[in-house]
C-alpha positions in Angstrom: 11.4 12.3 15.5 10.8 8.9 13.9 13.7 7.7 11.8 12.3 4.3 11.0 9.5 1.8 11.8 9.8 -2.0 12.0 6.5 -3.8 11.6 6.4 -7.5 12.5 3.8 -10.1 11.7 3.7 -11.0 15.4 1.7 -7.8 16.3 4.6 -5.6 17.4 5.5 -2.3 15.9 8.9 -0.9 17.0 9.7 2.6 15.7 13.2 3.9 15.8 13.6 7.4 17.1 16.2 10.2 16.8 18.4 10.7 19.9 16.8 12.5 22.9 17.2 16.2 23.1 19.7 17.2 25.8 18.1 18.0 29.1 19.1 18.4 32.7 17.0 16.3 35.0 15.6 13.8 32.5 14.6 10.1 32.4 14.0 10.2 28.6 10.2 9.6 28.8 10.2 10.2 25.1 8.7 13.7 24.8 12.0 15.3 23.8 12.1 12.8 20.9 8.8 14.0 19.4 8.3 16.7 16.8 7.4 19.1 19.7 10.3 18.7 22.2 9.5 22.0 23.8 6.5 20.2 25.4 9.1 19.0 28.0 8.7 22.4 29.7 5.1 21.8 30.6 5.1 17.9 30.8 8.1 17.1 32.9 7.7 15.7 36.4 11.0 17.3 37.4 10.1 20.9 36.7 6.8 22.1 38.4 4.6 19.2 39.2 1.1 20.0 40.6 -0.1 16.7 41.8 -3.2 18.1 43.6 -4.5 19.7 40.4 -3.5 16.7 38.2 -5.1 14.1 40.5 -8.3 16.2 40.5 -8.2 16.3 36.7 -7.6 12.6 36.3 -9.5 11.1 39.2 -12.1 13.8 39.9 -10.5 14.7 43.2 -7.1 15.1 44.8 -5.9 12.7 47.5 -8.1 13.0 50.6 -5.8 12.9 53.6 -8.8 12.0 55.9 -9.1 8.7 54.0 -6.7 6.0 55.2 -3.5 5.8 53.2 -4.3 8.4 50.5 -1.6 10.7 51.8 0.9 7.8 51.1 -0.5 6.3 47.9 -2.6 8.9 46.2 -6.4 8.7 45.3 -7.9 5.3 45.0 -11.3 3.7 45.1 -10.1 0.3 46.1 -6.9 -1.4 47.2 -6.4 -5.2 46.9 -3.9 -8.0 47.0 -4.3 -9.9 43.8 -3.0 -12.8 41.7 -4.1 -14.5 38.4 -5.6 -17.9 39.2 -3.7 -19.2 36.1 -0.3 -17.4 36.1 1.0 -16.3 32.7 4.2 -18.1 31.7 7.2 -15.8 31.7 5.5 -13.0 33.7 7.2 -11.1 36.4 4.6 -12.1 39.0 1.4 -13.8 37.8 1.1 -11.5 34.8 -1.7 -9.1 35.8 -0.2 -6.1 33.9 0.3 -7.9 30.6 -3.1 -9.7 31.0 -4.8 -6.4 31.3 -3.2 -5.4 28.0 -4.3 -8.7 26.4 -7.9 -8.2 27.5 -8.0 -4.6 26.2 -7.0 -5.9 22.8 -9.2 -9.0 22.9 -12.3 -7.0 23.7 -11.5 -4.3 21.1 -11.4 -1.6 23.8 -8.1 -0.5 22.3 -6.4 -0.8 19.0 -2.9 -0.8 20.4 -1.0 -1.1 23.7 2.1 1.2 24.1 4.6 -0.6 26.3 8.1 -2.0 26.5 9.6 -5.2 24.9 13.1 -6.5 25.4 15.7 -5.1 23.0 16.8 -7.8 20.5 20.4 -7.3 21.5 19.9 -7.1 25.3 17.1 -8.8 27.2 17.3 -6.2 30.0 17.1 -3.1 27.8 13.5 -1.7 27.3 12.4 -1.1 23.7 9.3 0.9 23.1 6.7 -1.0 21.0 3.1 -0.8 20.0 1.3 -4.1 20.4 -1.7 -4.6 18.1 -2.4 -8.3 18.7 -3.4 -9.8 22.1 -1.1 -12.8 21.6 1.8 -10.5 21.2 1.5 -9.3 24.8 3.4 -12.5 25.7 6.5 -10.9 24.2 6.5 -8.0 26.6 6.1 -9.9 29.8 8.8 -9.5 32.5 11.0 -6.7 33.8 13.2 -4.3 31.9 15.7 -1.9 33.5 16.7 1.4 32.0 15.4 4.5 30.4 13.0 4.1 27.5 11.2 6.8 25.4 7.7 5.4 25.8 5.9 8.6 24.9 7.8 8.9 21.6 5.3 6.2 20.5 2.4 8.7 20.7 3.0 10.3 17.4 3.4 7.0 15.4 0.3 5.7 17.1 -1.7 8.7 15.9 -0.1 8.4 12.4 -1.1 4.7 12.3 -4.7 5.8 12.9 -5.1 4.4 16.4 -7.8 6.3 18.3 -8.1 4.1 21.4 -4.9 3.0 23.1 -3.6 1.6 26.3 -0.3 2.6 27.9 1.8 0.7 30.5 4.3 3.0 32.1 6.2 4.2 35.1 5.5 7.4 37.0 7.6 9.9 35.1 6.2 8.7 31.8 2.6 8.8 33.1 3.0 12.3 34.5 4.1 13.6 31.2 1.3 11.7 29.4 -1.3 13.3 31.7 0.0 16.8 31.1 -0.2 16.3 27.3 -3.3 14.1 27.2 -5.8 16.8 26.3 -3.9 17.9 23.2 -3.1 14.4 21.9 -6.5 13.8 20.2 -7.0 10.2 21.2 -10.6 9.1 21.7 -9.7 7.1 24.8 -6.5 6.2 26.7 -6.3 3.5 29.4 -3.4 4.0 31.7 -1.9 1.0 33.5 0.9 2.2 35.9 3.6 0.4 37.7 5.4 1.8 40.8 9.0 2.8 40.2 12.0 3.8 42.3 15.6 4.2 41.6 15.8 3.4 37.9 19.1 3.6 36.2 20.7 3.0 32.8 20.7 -0.5 31.4 24.5 -0.4 31.4 24.5 0.4 35.1 22.1 -2.4 35.7 24.5 -4.8 34.2 27.1 -3.7 36.7 24.7 -4.5 39.5 24.0 -8.0 38.0 27.8 -8.6 38.0 27.9 -7.9 41.7 25.1 -10.5 42.3 26.6 -13.4 40.4 29.9 -14.4 38.8 27.8 -15.4 35.8 25.5 -12.4 35.4 24.5 -13.3 31.8 22.8 -16.4 33.3 20.3 -14.3 35.3 16.9 -14.3 33.6 14.8 -12.7 36.3 15.2 -10.3 39.1 12.4 -9.0 41.4 12.4 -7.0 44.7 9.8 -8.7 46.9 7.9 -7.5 50.0 9.5 -10.3 52.1 12.7 -8.2 52.2 14.4 -10.4 49.5 15.4 -10.1 45.9 14.5 -13.2 43.9 16.9 -14.2 41.1 16.3 -16.9 38.5 18.9 -18.4 36.3 18.9 -20.0 32.8 19.4 -23.4 34.3 16.1 -23.2 36.1 17.6 -22.6 39.5 16.4 -19.8 41.9 18.0 -17.8 44.7 16.7 -15.3 47.1 19.0 -12.6 48.5 18.0 -10.6 51.6 17.9 -6.9 51.0 20.6 -6.4 53.6 23.0 -8.7 51.7 22.7 -6.7 48.5 25.9 -5.0 47.4 24.2 -1.6 47.2 27.1 0.2 49.1 29.5 -1.1 46.5 27.7 0.9 43.7 29.1 4.1 42.4 27.7 7.3 44.0 26.1 8.2 40.6 24.7 4.8 39.9 21.2 6.1 40.5 20.8 9.5 38.8 19.4 12.5 40.7 16.1 12.2 38.9 15.4 8.8 40.4 16.7 9.8 43.8 14.2 12.7 43.8 11.0 11.1 42.4 7.9 12.1 44.4 5.5 9.7 42.7 6.7 6.2 43.7 3.1 4.8 43.5 2.2 6.2 40.1 -0.7 8.2 41.4 -1.9 9.4 38.0 -2.5 6.0 36.5 -6.1 4.5 36.2 -4.8 1.4 38.0 -1.5 0.8 39.7 -0.1 -2.7 39.6 2.9 -3.4 41.8 4.4 -5.5 44.6 4.9 -3.3 47.7 1.7 -4.0 49.6 1.1 -7.4 48.1 2.9 -9.7 50.7 3.9 -12.3 48.1 1.2 -11.4 45.6 0.6 -8.3 43.5 -0.9 -5.1 44.9 -3.6 -3.2 43.1 -4.7 0.4 43.5 -7.9 1.0 41.5 -7.9 4.7 41.3 -10.9 5.7 39.2 -13.8 4.4 37.2 -11.6 3.6 34.3 -9.3 1.6 36.6 -12.4 -0.3 37.8 -13.3 -1.0 34.2 -9.8 -2.4 33.6 -10.0 -4.7 36.6 -13.4 -5.8 35.5 -11.9 -7.1 32.2 -10.2 -9.8 34.2 -13.5 -11.2 35.6 -13.0 -14.3 37.7 -9.5 -14.8 36.3 -8.2 -12.8 39.2 -8.3 -13.7 42.9 -8.7 -10.6 45.1 -8.2 -10.3 48.9 -7.6 -7.5 51.4 -4.0 -6.5 51.7 -2.2 -7.5 54.9 -1.1 -4.8 57.3 0.9 -5.1 60.5 1.2 -1.4 61.1 0.3 0.5 64.2 -1.7 3.7 64.3 1.3 5.7 65.6 3.6 4.5 62.8 6.0 2.9 65.3 6.3 -0.3 63.4 8.1 1.5 60.5 9.8 4.2 62.5 13.0 2.2 63.1 13.7 1.2 59.5 12.8 4.7 58.2 15.0 6.5 60.7 17.9 4.1 59.9 17.4 4.8 56.2 17.3 8.6 56.8 20.6 8.5 58.7 22.3 6.6 55.9 20.7 8.8 53.2 22.0 11.9 55.1 25.5 10.4 54.9 25.2 9.5 51.2 23.8 13.0 50.3 26.7 14.5 52.1 29.2 12.5 50.2 30.1 10.2 53.2 30.3 6.4 53.0 27.3 4.4 54.1 27.4 2.7 57.5 27.7 -1.0 56.8 26.2 -3.6 59.1 28.8 -6.2 60.1 28.7 -9.1 57.7 28.1 -11.7 60.4 24.9 -9.8 61.5 23.4 -9.4 58.1 22.1 -13.0 57.6 20.6 -12.9 61.1 18.7 -9.6 60.5 17.8 -10.7 57.0 15.9 -13.7 58.5 14.3 -11.6 61.2 13.0 -8.8 59.0 10.3 -10.8 57.2 9.1 -11.9 60.7 9.2 -8.6 62.6 9.5 -5.9 60.0 6.7 -3.9 58.3 4.5 -6.0 56.1 1.7 -5.5 53.6 0.4 -1.9 53.6 2.9 -1.0 56.3 5.8 -2.1 54.1 4.4 0.1 51.3 4.0 3.1 53.7 7.6 2.5 54.8 9.0 2.6 51.3 6.9 5.7 50.4 8.3 7.6 53.5 11.8 6.5 52.6 11.4 7.8 49.1 10.1 11.1 50.3 13.0 11.5 52.7 15.5 10.6 49.9 13.9 13.2 47.6 14.3 16.0 50.1 17.8 15.2 51.3 19.3 14.8 47.8 17.7 17.9 46.4 18.8 19.9 49.5 22.3 18.8 48.8 22.5 18.9 45.0 19.7 21.2 43.7 18.3 23.3 46.5 17.0 25.9 44.1 14.6 23.4 42.6 13.0 22.2 45.9 10.2 24.8 46.1 8.9 23.7 42.7 9.7 19.9 42.7 8.4 18.9 46.1 4.6 18.8 46.5 3.1 19.8 49.9 2.0 16.2 50.7 5.6 15.0 50.6 6.5 17.4 53.4 3.6 16.0 55.4 5.0 12.5 55.0 8.3 13.4 56.5 7.3 15.8 59.3 7.1 13.0 61.8 10.8 12.4 61.4 11.7 16.0 62.1 12.3 16.9 58.5 10.8 20.3 57.8 11.2 22.9 55.1 14.0 25.4 55.5 13.8 28.9 54.1 13.2 29.0 50.4 12.3 25.3 50.1 8.6 25.8 49.6 6.6 28.2 47.5 5.5 30.0 50.6 9.1 30.7 51.4 
């Protein structure tokens, strides 16, 4: 329920909402904060997702496993590596996502964009806002970390008289949106999705930043990149890249990432019209144009965007990614069983960190690797912590992704028994 609305002259509308209704597995997508919180029962990704039916409803067909990579990434018409020729200042990469929002508003295709802005009191905390002026999209550029009730904006958007909207969201938000879309009454909704994995609370994220720097408040930018590094930028203008293997992930509390984010089955945001991420981009952004509306969105950028084919050093038998995935699986089995992670000796980490960008999976193969890892993580953590939910939460295509690693359903883990 809305408890207040702040309207600014800059083109941002930031409603304030009542607290979220208590739920079990929940990332606070915003549905529980609306006037119909019982919609969670049908909208939630973590109850009984049916991706085959939903993909068919949204894209006109479910993922076709005979087409290269649809088993991994969901339905798409085109995949591309992309960058804006003129990068947007303050954007996370070159700014394709926020530029799409600008173009939707500039052309009058929508009356508002529903997205996240930084909270006035914490630059890392996401704050749901409706953007009504193209120039205001500059205020929502960059990454936020934490749960944010994006879909609670749907009711105030309708109350404001908006009939055509754009939404920029992560998978659990977009799943719920698609489940509710038919009853919302909007004339048109453009859905720009970003991939997501292992979200956490903003408070937890601050703990992570404190492990990366003795001056965490000076960090202004953080990005996981496809070159096996995390890029950090600081308020003095300096930059630093940290190899994945040097990240202090094993120092985090066991509950740092909640069960929801350890069991998400939609890393690539398969129900968006267009997915904009990094995984298959090899230093640039990675686009999955999923349907005609996604193609329309890309068309709004015209010659502002440079498009090339994604790199791919994978092999047909998947052997390029097999080693990293098997190592991840072994560590995840330990973590799911409550055992400490196996740590690589400190003196070896810098060496392997330099080798991975040279010999590890790259481009589309890097993306396949991450999707397989995520599928394995989902199964192992649910099997340990919520086995009764497995038959409803894990779609059939996830089991197909992990079969090559010997991970198969046990009795009661699928709807077939």
